[in-house]
C-alpha distance (Angstrom), angle and dihedral (degrees) to the residues before:
residue distance angle dihedral
M1 . . .
K2 3.78 . .
T3 3.75 129.2 .
R4 3.76 126.5 -153.1
K5 3.76 135.0 -158.4
L6 3.78 121.4 -106.9
I7 3.79 118.7 -115.1
G8 3.80 115.9 -98.9
L9 3.79 112.7 7.8
L10 3.79 108.4 -128.4
F11 3.78 110.5 168.3
I12 3.78 145.7 0.6
L13 3.79 116.0 -128.7
P14 3.80 104.3 -131.5
L15 3.78 117.5 -119.8
L16 3.81 95.1 -9.7
A17 3.80 102.5 131.4
A18 3.80 120.6 -171.3
C19 3.78 132.0 -168.0
T20 3.76 137.1 -149.0
G21 3.79 119.9 -144.2
N22 3.78 110.3 -18.6
K23 3.81 96.0 -36.0
Q24 3.79 121.5 101.1
S25 3.79 112.5 -135.6
D26 3.79 120.4 -134.6
E27 3.78 91.3 -157.9
T28 3.76 122.8 100.1
A29 3.78 110.3 -107.0
Q30 3.77 111.7 -110.3
T31 3.77 111.2 -147.6
E32 3.77 137.7 171.2
T33 3.76 144.2 169.0
F34 3.78 136.5 -112.8
T35 3.80 121.0 -108.2
K36 3.81 107.3 -106.4
D37 3.79 127.5 177.0
T38 3.79 88.9 -145.1
I39 3.81 98.1 59.0
P40 3.80 134.0 54.1
T41 3.79 115.3 -79.8
G42 3.78 130.2 -144.6
P43 3.80 123.4 52.5
N44 3.81 94.1 -7.8
I45 3.75 114.7 125.1
F46 3.79 121.8 -179.8
Y47 3.78 137.3 5.4
F48 3.80 121.2 -113.6
N49 3.78 123.6 -177.7
G50 3.77 128.2 -179.5
D51 3.76 148.7 95.0
F52 3.81 111.4 -35.8
T53 3.81 115.2 -154.8
Y54 3.80 125.6 -173.9
Y55 3.78 122.8 -155.2
A56 3.80 129.8 -178.6
D57 3.79 94.2 -85.5
A58 3.79 105.1 4.3
A59 3.79 145.0 40.6
T60 3.79 135.4 -154.8
L61 3.77 137.4 -166.8
K62 3.82 118.5 -151.3
D63 3.78 103.9 -151.9
C64 3.80 113.4 -132.6
I65 3.80 99.9 -141.7
S66 3.82 102.6 31.3
G67 3.80 96.9 38.9
A68 3.81 88.5 -139.2
I69 3.80 119.2 144.4
L70 3.79 103.8 -139.6
P71 3.80 121.8 -162.6
V72 3.80 108.1 -134.6
A73 3.80 116.6 -128.3
M74 3.81 113.3 -124.3
K75 3.79 93.2 -127.1
G76 3.78 139.3 63.3
E77 3.81 108.9 47.5
Y78 3.79 93.8 -22.4
L79 3.81 95.9 117.4
K80 3.81 91.4 55.2
V81 3.80 89.9 52.1
E82 3.80 92.4 47.5
K83 3.81 91.1 48.9
K84 3.80 91.9 51.8
Y85 3.79 90.1 47.6
Q86 3.81 92.0 51.1
E87 3.81 91.0 48.8
M88 3.80 87.4 63.8
K89 3.83 88.9 62.0
P90 3.80 94.5 -130.3
R91 3.77 125.5 -163.2
E92 3.79 115.0 -108.2
A93 3.82 108.6 -63.9
E94 3.82 90.8 -8.6
A95 3.81 113.9 171.1
I96 3.82 112.2 -133.1
N97 3.79 122.9 -176.2
C98 3.78 111.2 -109.5
G99 3.79 138.1 176.6
V100 3.79 119.9 -151.3
M101 3.77 141.2 164.8
G102 3.77 118.0 -129.5
Y103 3.77 147.5 104.6
L104 3.78 140.6 -113.7
I105 3.79 123.0 -92.9
P106 3.82 132.0 179.0
K107 3.78 115.6 -93.3
E108 3.79 119.6 -113.1
T109 3.80 113.3 -87.8
D110 3.81 92.8 -116.4
E111 3.81 94.6 49.8
E112 3.79 125.8 97.8
G113 3.79 127.8 -137.4
P114 3.82 132.8 43.9
D115 3.78 119.5 5.4
M116 3.80 93.6 -120.0
Q117 3.81 132.7 55.1
L118 3.78 132.1 -163.6
L119 3.79 113.8 -115.0
I120 3.79 107.9 -160.1
T121 3.80 117.0 -143.8
G122 3.80 99.1 171.2
L123 3.80 140.9 11.6
V124 3.81 117.0 -129.2
G125 3.79 93.4 -179.3
F126 3.80 151.1 -85.8
D127 3.80 124.5 -98.5
R128 3.77 118.7 -174.1
A129 3.81 91.4 -173.4
V130 3.81 92.6 62.7
S131 3.79 128.7 73.9
C132 3.79 134.1 176.0
N133 3.79 115.8 -84.9
P134 3.84 110.4 -139.9
E135 3.81 88.8 -148.5
N136 3.81 89.4 65.2
I137 3.80 94.9 65.2
I138 3.81 110.3 115.2
T139 3.81 98.1 -170.7
D140 3.81 95.6 77.6
A141 3.81 100.3 63.5
V142 3.79 147.0 45.1
Y143 3.80 120.0 -109.9
A144 3.79 114.6 -150.0
T145 3.79 142.2 178.9
Y146 3.80 131.5 -178.1
H147 3.81 130.5 -141.1
P148 2.97 126.8 -105.9
D149 3.83 85.2 -5.2
E150 3.80 139.1 -45.7
K151 3.83 94.5 -95.1
E152 3.81 96.0 52.3
A153 3.78 97.5 25.1
Q154 3.77 118.6 171.3
T155 3.79 96.7 167.2
K156 3.80 136.0 19.3
T157 3.80 125.2 -151.3
S158 3.80 118.1 -161.1
I159 3.80 130.7 -173.5
T160 3.80 127.3 -164.5
F161 3.80 123.3 -171.7
D162 3.81 126.4 -153.9
N163 3.80 126.9 -155.7
D164 3.81 90.9 -117.7
Y165 3.83 85.9 69.0
T166 3.79 95.1 -105.5
F167 3.79 124.4 124.9
Q168 3.79 140.6 -171.4
C169 3.80 123.4 -146.1
T170 3.81 118.5 -169.8
T171 3.79 131.3 178.6
Y172 3.80 121.2 -160.6
Q173 3.76 131.1 -171.3
L174 3.80 103.8 -130.7
S175 3.81 102.8 -149.4
P176 2.92 112.6 60.4
V177 3.80 92.5 11.7
K178 3.79 109.6 -116.4
L179 3.79 134.4 156.8
V180 3.80 109.4 -115.6
S181 3.82 101.4 176.2
D182 3.80 140.7 -9.5
Y183 3.81 120.6 -164.7
K184 3.80 128.2 -178.5
G185 3.77 125.3 -173.8
H186 3.79 145.5 113.3
W187 3.78 131.8 -59.6
F188 3.78 130.0 -158.2
R189 3.77 140.1 161.1
T190 3.80 118.6 -111.0
A191 3.82 92.1 -168.7
K192 3.79 135.1 -3.8
D193 3.81 94.0 -79.2
N194 3.81 99.6 26.8
I195 3.78 128.8 87.8
V196 3.80 132.9 -178.5
L197 3.81 129.7 -164.8
L198 3.80 114.4 -153.1
V199 3.80 131.3 -165.0
N200 3.80 113.4 -173.4
G201 3.79 90.8 -22.7
E202 3.80 94.8 -50.7
V203 3.79 127.4 109.1
L204 3.78 115.8 -105.8
Y205 3.80 92.8 170.8
E206 3.78 136.2 -7.7
G207 3.76 129.8 -178.7
T208 3.76 147.8 100.8
I209 3.78 139.0 -50.4
D210 3.81 114.5 -128.3
Y211 3.79 101.1 -147.8
S212 3.81 92.1 -171.1
N213 3.81 91.2 72.3
M214 3.83 102.1 1.1
N215 3.79 92.8 -118.3
L216 3.80 119.2 145.2
I217 3.81 120.5 -128.2
L218 3.80 103.8 -158.3
Q219 3.78 138.8 175.0
N220 3.79 136.6 -162.5
D221 3.80 136.0 167.1
D222 3.80 93.5 -82.5
E223 3.79 100.7 45.9
K224 3.78 130.6 43.3
E225 3.80 95.2 -148.0
V226 3.79 132.5 -9.7
V227 3.79 126.3 -173.7
F228 3.80 113.9 -145.4
K229 3.79 108.1 -161.6
K230 3.78 120.7 -147.5
K231 3.79 113.1 -114.3
A232 3.81 120.4 -165.6
């Protein structure tokens, strides 16, 4: 399985190391986003969508498809997001659905909580009428596809996603059982319906999320289109 580089390198995600095969890379993972007419351009990286909550001296965003509760860094475009939130006259600590562009950075050494924070680089918008659907979380299942098809399968490729935005993608020959490939890297959304899987800054898969059944429709250099079905 080949990987390919994304077009137009924009940023390096600090301290997010990825590995190929069974070897852990010591290099910082270089990641980037696609140019989309529907999302902010410029130095914006990935798309995050979830319930934004403001506290007296902190804010969090609970991501809708990872389930991760991300502390929001008090820099970048944070003040614009907070201002928009306050204009909605929220109740105390009210969670309001919000879409933003941004990327993950390490927390300050003197701060408590998760190791990574969300640095917001652009506000997509708030929507009080929307809330996260628990059925849309992708970190609680295995996604699988069979080659050439499920009935006459010779190999099986499975992907698991973690809420720290890492993934593992393994391919097994089914008879006799043999490991063909094992990739580890980072996954992010580039828009609400779009997902990208990166290994050392190169695309392993990219594609769309079908929210009607939570299957993933992915592409890479070797295959035009592959449907990964969600398995409980």
